[in-house]
C-alpha positions as CSV (number, residue, x, y, z in Angstrom):
1,M,26.1,-7.7,-10.4
2,D,25.5,-6.0,-7.1
3,F,23.2,-3.5,-8.7
4,I,21.0,-6.3,-10.2
5,V,20.7,-8.0,-6.8
6,A,19.8,-4.7,-5.1
7,L,17.2,-4.0,-7.8
8,G,15.8,-7.5,-7.3
9,H,15.5,-6.9,-3.6
10,A,13.8,-3.5,-4.1
11,L,11.3,-4.9,-6.6
12,S,10.4,-7.9,-4.4
13,L,9.9,-5.4,-1.5
14,L,7.6,-3.3,-3.7
15,V,5.6,-6.4,-4.7
16,L,5.4,-7.5,-1.1
17,V,4.1,-4.0,0.0
18,V,1.4,-3.9,-2.7
19,F,0.3,-7.5,-2.0
20,T,0.2,-7.0,1.8
21,E,-1.7,-3.7,1.5
22,G,-4.2,-5.3,-0.9
23,V,-4.8,-8.2,1.3
24,I,-5.3,-6.0,4.4
25,A,-7.5,-3.4,2.7
26,M,-9.8,-6.0,1.0
27,R,-11.2,-7.2,4.3
28,Q,-14.5,-5.6,5.0
29,S,-13.6,-4.7,8.6
30,A,-10.2,-3.2,7.7
31,K,-11.3,0.4,6.8
32,W,-8.8,2.0,9.1
33,T,-6.3,-0.8,9.7
34,G,-5.4,-0.7,6.0
35,L,-3.9,2.7,6.5
36,I,-1.3,1.5,9.0
37,L,1.3,0.3,6.5
38,P,1.1,3.4,4.3
39,F,1.5,5.7,7.3
40,I,4.4,3.7,8.6
41,L,6.1,4.0,5.2
42,T,5.3,7.7,5.2
43,I,7.0,8.1,8.6
44,I,10.1,6.2,7.4
45,A,10.2,8.4,4.2
46,V,10.0,11.6,6.3
47,V,12.8,10.4,8.6
48,L,14.9,9.6,5.5
49,L,14.2,13.1,4.2
50,F,16.0,14.5,7.2
51,V,18.7,11.9,7.4
52,E,19.5,11.0,3.8
53,K,17.8,13.2,1.2
54,V,19.0,10.9,-1.6
55,Y,16.8,8.0,-0.4
56,F,13.7,10.0,0.1
57,G,12.7,9.8,-3.6
58,Y,13.2,6.1,-3.6
59,M,11.1,5.7,-0.5
60,M,8.2,7.7,-1.9
61,L,7.5,5.0,-4.5
62,P,6.3,2.4,-1.9
63,V,4.4,5.1,-0.1
64,V,2.5,6.1,-3.2
65,L,1.9,2.5,-4.2
66,A,0.6,1.6,-0.8
67,F,-1.8,4.5,-0.7
68,A,-3.0,3.8,-4.3
69,T,-3.5,0.1,-3.4
70,Y,-5.4,1.0,-0.3
71,F,-7.8,3.4,-2.0
72,F,-8.3,1.0,-5.0
73,S,-9.0,-1.9,-2.7
74,R,-11.4,0.1,-0.5
75,S,-13.4,1.2,-3.6
76,L,-13.7,-2.4,-4.7
77,V,-14.9,-3.4,-1.2
78,E,-17.5,-0.6,-1.3
79,K,-18.7,-1.7,-4.7
80,R,-19.0,-5.3,-3.5
81,N,-21.0,-4.1,-0.4
82,K,-23.4,-2.1,-2.6
83,T,-24.0,-5.0,-4.9
84,E,-24.6,-7.4,-1.9
85,Q,-27.1,-4.9,-0.5
86,T,-29.0,-4.6,-3.7
87,N,-29.1,-8.4,-4.1
88,E,-30.4,-8.8,-0.6
89,E,-33.1,-6.2,-1.2
90,S,-34.4,-7.8,-4.3
């Protein structure tokens, strides 16, 4: 039962990281501020690598998801900006 509770906590944390990163990165003025959360998670993962090597692999999943969400969101923002510019020109 404890494993299921811990798994639920981990999954809710992953969803929260992806949602938060998506909201931050989707703002047009958040080109660099959207990278704060992935870099903080990377620093935590590196610290865990030196302290507890077992948890490093588990910590890399949120890091990868945060970076993927950032780059996906930024590509959507750039597409939206291009379509707005073409609409304004016509």
